[in-house]
N, C-alpha and C positions, 0 to 999 in steps of 0.2 A: 970634973966630969965633962964630957963632951957637950955637944950642943944640946939645947933643949929640944930641938927637932928630933934628934936621935933618941932621946929619952922618951918622948911622946910616941915615936914610931915603935920602939921596943915594947913599951907598956901596952900600946894598942895591939901590937902583934901578939903579945903574950895573952892579953885579954881575949882577943879574937880566937886564938888557938884554944884557950881554955873553954870559951863558949862553944866553939865548933866541936871540941872533944866531948863536952858535956852533952850537947845535942845529939851527937853520934851515939854516945853510950846510952842515953835515954831512948833514942830511936831503936837501937839494938835490943835493949831490955823490953821496950814496948812491943816490938815485933815478935820477940820470943814469947812473951806472955800471950799475945794475941794468937800466935800460932798454936800454943799449948791449949788455949781455950777453944780454938777452932777444932783442933784435933779431938779434944774431949767431947765437944758437941757432935762432931761427925761420928765418933765412935758410939756415942749414945744413940744417935739416930739410926746408925747401921744395926746396932743390937736390937733396937725396937722394931725395925723393919724385918730383921731376921726372925725375931720372936713372933711377930705377927704372921709372917709367912709360914713359919713352922707350926704355929697354932692352927692356922687355916688348913694346912696339910693334915695335921693330926686329927682335926675335927672331921675332915672329909673321910679319912681312913676309918675313924671310929664309926661314922655313919654307915659306911659300906659294910664293915664287920657286923654291926648291929643288925643291918638289913639281912645279911646272909644268915646270921644266927636266928633271926626271927623267922625267916622262911623255913629254915631247917627244923626249928622247934614246932612250927605249925604243922609241917609234914609229919614229923614224929608223932605229934599228938593225934593227928587224924589217922595215921596208921595204927596206933595203939588202940584207938576207939574201934576201928574197923576189925582188928584182930579179936578184940574182946567181944564184939557182936557176933562174929563168926563162931567163936568158941562157945558162946552161950547158946547160939542157935543150932549148933551141930547136934545131930542125933547119931545113933549107932550106924545108920546107913551112910551118913556123910562124913563120919570120922576118918574113914580111909583117905579121903581127899582133903581134909582140913590142913594137914601139914604141907601137902603139895600146893594148895592154894596160897597159903601164907608165903611159901618160898617163891611162887610166881609173883606175888605182890612185891616182895622184897627186891627181886630181880628187876621188876618193872620200875620200882622207885630208883634203883641205881641207874637204869637205862635213861630215865627222864631227867636225871640230875648229873650232868657231865662233870661237875665240880666235886661231887661226892666221891670219896675214896672207897667207902664201904658202908653197908647197912646191915643191921642185925636185929634179932629179937632173942630174948632168953626167957624161958618159962620156968616157973618153980617145978620141982619134980612132981610128976603125976597130975599137974593142974591143967594142962591143955586138953587132953582127951582121955587120960587115964590109961593110955596104951604105951607108956614109955618103955616097958620091958621088951616090947616087940621091935624096938628100934635101937637097941643097945649097939654101940660102936659103929653105927651107920653114919654116912656123911651128913653133917648138920646136927649131929647128936653126940652126947658124951657117952661114957662107958655104961651109964645106967639107962640110956635111951632118952634122957632129958633133951628137949627140943631147944637147941641153941645155934641156929644157922647164922653164919656170917658170910654175906656176899660181898666180894670185892673185885677189883680189877687186877689182872696179872700184869706183868711187864709189857705185854703187847696190847693191853686195853681190853682183853676178853674177860668176861665175867666168870668168876669161879666161886664155888661154895666151899667154905671151910667150917670147921667147928672149933 
């Protein structure tokens, strides 16, 4: 064999090459693992941020909807009470104007609520004023004269009465 120096140099070179190769492989493996863990953490954080933001938006939208519905239910309840009082208080002299007054109130409710698409009331046959037969097939009434006015907005935003 050649000189001892050459043997030591070759052995040292091979050992150094093996050590550098092992360190490089370990470094690549470690950086790949670290990158995967980092990506996983980032993905988890982004999902949590997205879910938090989405939850906040949904909560705000739900509060807005609940507020709108609450206002609508309150107005509906007040209108129903008002109609009921008018109906109970009507006598034979005021019965001619009872249906007209209720229509005016419905139209006014639609005017003061620009977000409302329509408003209506429906009475059981003969229960409003006992005069259904006089109003058969008229606007805001059905074929029997039952009072069922439906006020809404047409395509141009004007109020119209349907039945």
